[in-house]
N, C-alpha and C positions, 0 to 999 in steps of 0.2 A: 520449541517442540522438541516431543518426544518421538526417540528416530525409536524404539522397543518396542516388538509389535505385541506384548503383554503387557507394559503399559498403556500402549494405545488402545487396548480393545477396554482397561478400567475408564478409560475418560469415557464417562456420557456426550459431552458436550463438545467432542476435539473438535470439530470445524470452525466452531464460534470461540472454541478457546486460540485456536490456531489460527484464523481470520484478527486475531484483537491482539498479542504475542505476536505477529506480525507486522502490526500499524503502529507498538506503541513500539519495537524495534524501530521502526523505518523513521518516526520519527525525535530517535535520540542517533541514529545515520544524519538523519540532513542537517543534527547541529553542527555536528565533526564529522564533514563528510571527504577531507582530506587525514583523518584518522590512520595510523595505517594498521593497527592493530581492527580497526572498527571493517577494513577493508578484506585484509587479511579472513576475519570472520566470514564475512557476506562469501568471500569466492569459495568459500569453505559449505556454507548451508548451501549456494546452492547447485552446488559441488554434490552433495550427502542427500535433498531432499530436493524431488522434482514436487510437491506441496510448496514448499517454501518460496521454488522461482517458480510456482503459477499466481501463488498469494503477492511476494514482493512487488511483481509483474503491474495484476492488476489495482497494484498499489496508486503505483504510476500513471495508470493508465487513469485513474480515479482522477490523480490530480491535477494531470494535462487537463481531462474533462470541466473541472474545475477550472481554472485557470482561462481555458477558450470563453465558460459561461461569461465570467468576470470581464476579460474583455469588452465582450460581443457588450455587455450588460453597460460599458462607459461607454464608446461607442454609439450606445441608442441615447442613452443618458445628453451629450456631449451634440447630438445630431438633434435632441429633442425628439427623438424617434418614440414610438410604442411599440413593446413586443408583448408576446404571450409568452407563460412559464410552459414548458411542454416536460412531461416527466413521465419517469413508468415508475 
Protein backbone atom coordinates (compact mmCIF):
# COMPACT_ATOMS: atom_id res chain seq x y z
CA UNK A 1 0.00 0.00 0.00
CA UNK A 2 1.22 3.45 -0.83
CA UNK A 3 0.36 6.01 1.82
CA UNK A 4 1.72 9.16 0.20
CA UNK A 5 -0.83 10.84 -2.04
CA UNK A 6 1.80 12.05 -4.52
CA UNK A 7 2.77 8.42 -5.23
CA UNK A 8 -0.83 7.13 -5.27
CA UNK A 9 -1.73 9.71 -7.90
CA UNK A 10 1.01 8.36 -10.20
CA UNK A 11 -0.23 4.75 -10.16
CA UNK A 12 -2.82 4.22 -12.89
CA UNK A 13 -4.23 0.92 -11.63
CA UNK A 14 -4.10 1.72 -7.91
CA UNK A 15 -7.35 -0.08 -7.06
CA UNK A 16 -6.29 -3.32 -8.73
CA UNK A 17 -2.77 -3.11 -7.33
CA UNK A 18 -4.12 -2.48 -3.83
CA UNK A 19 -6.56 -5.39 -3.98
CA UNK A 20 -3.86 -7.71 -5.31
CA UNK A 21 -1.33 -6.57 -2.70
CA UNK A 22 -3.74 -7.11 0.17
CA UNK A 23 -4.72 -10.55 -1.19
CA UNK A 24 -1.05 -11.59 -1.41
CA UNK A 25 -0.42 -10.25 2.07
CA UNK A 26 -3.48 -12.12 3.34
CA UNK A 27 -2.20 -15.40 1.90
CA UNK A 28 1.11 -14.91 3.72
CA UNK A 29 -0.69 -14.03 6.94
CA UNK A 30 -2.91 -17.14 6.66
CA UNK A 31 0.20 -19.32 6.58
CA UNK A 32 1.63 -17.77 9.76
CA UNK A 33 -1.28 -16.37 11.81
CA UNK A 34 0.60 -16.64 15.12
CA UNK A 35 3.56 -14.59 13.91
CA UNK A 36 3.98 -11.60 16.22
CA UNK A 37 5.59 -9.38 13.58
CA UNK A 38 2.80 -10.03 11.07
CA UNK A 39 0.15 -9.35 13.72
CA UNK A 40 1.81 -6.07 14.69
CA UNK A 41 2.03 -5.05 11.03
CA UNK A 42 -1.60 -6.00 10.45
CA UNK A 43 -2.73 -3.85 13.38
CA UNK A 44 -0.70 -0.88 12.12
CA UNK A 45 -1.98 -1.21 8.54
CA UNK A 46 -5.59 -1.39 9.70
CA UNK A 47 -5.02 1.64 11.91
CA UNK A 48 -3.28 3.73 9.25
CA UNK A 49 -5.32 2.85 6.16
CA UNK A 50 -9.07 2.65 5.82
CA UNK A 51 -8.55 1.28 2.29
CA UNK A 52 -6.42 -1.58 3.64
CA UNK A 53 -8.95 -2.27 6.39
CA UNK A 54 -11.80 -2.42 3.87
CA UNK A 55 -9.90 -4.66 1.43
CA UNK A 56 -8.87 -6.98 4.29
CA UNK A 57 -12.50 -7.27 5.39
CA UNK A 58 -13.66 -8.00 1.82
CA UNK A 59 -11.09 -10.79 1.43
CA UNK A 60 -12.33 -12.39 4.65
CA UNK A 61 -15.94 -12.12 3.45
CA UNK A 62 -15.04 -13.72 0.12
CA UNK A 63 -13.32 -16.61 1.89
CA UNK A 64 -16.34 -17.14 4.14
CA UNK A 65 -18.67 -17.24 1.12
CA UNK A 66 -16.43 -19.79 -0.57
CA UNK A 67 -16.32 -22.00 2.54
CA UNK A 68 -20.11 -21.83 2.92
CA UNK A 69 -20.54 -22.69 -0.76
CA UNK A 70 -18.20 -25.68 -0.48
CA UNK A 71 -19.97 -26.90 2.65
CA UNK A 72 -23.33 -26.72 0.88
CA UNK A 73 -21.90 -28.54 -2.12
CA UNK A 74 -20.59 -31.34 0.11
CA UNK A 75 -23.95 -31.62 1.90
CA UNK A 76 -25.82 -31.73 -1.40
CA UNK A 77 -23.52 -34.40 -2.76
CA UNK A 78 -23.84 -36.55 0.37
CA UNK A 79 -27.65 -36.28 0.14
CA UNK A 80 -27.63 -36.93 -3.63
CA UNK A 81 -29.27 -33.53 -4.04
CA UNK A 82 -28.82 -31.43 -7.13
CA UNK A 83 -28.39 -27.71 -6.82
CA UNK A 84 -28.09 -24.73 -9.12
CA UNK A 85 -25.21 -22.31 -8.84
CA UNK A 86 -26.17 -18.62 -9.01
CA UNK A 87 -23.47 -16.01 -9.38
CA UNK A 88 -23.17 -12.29 -9.91
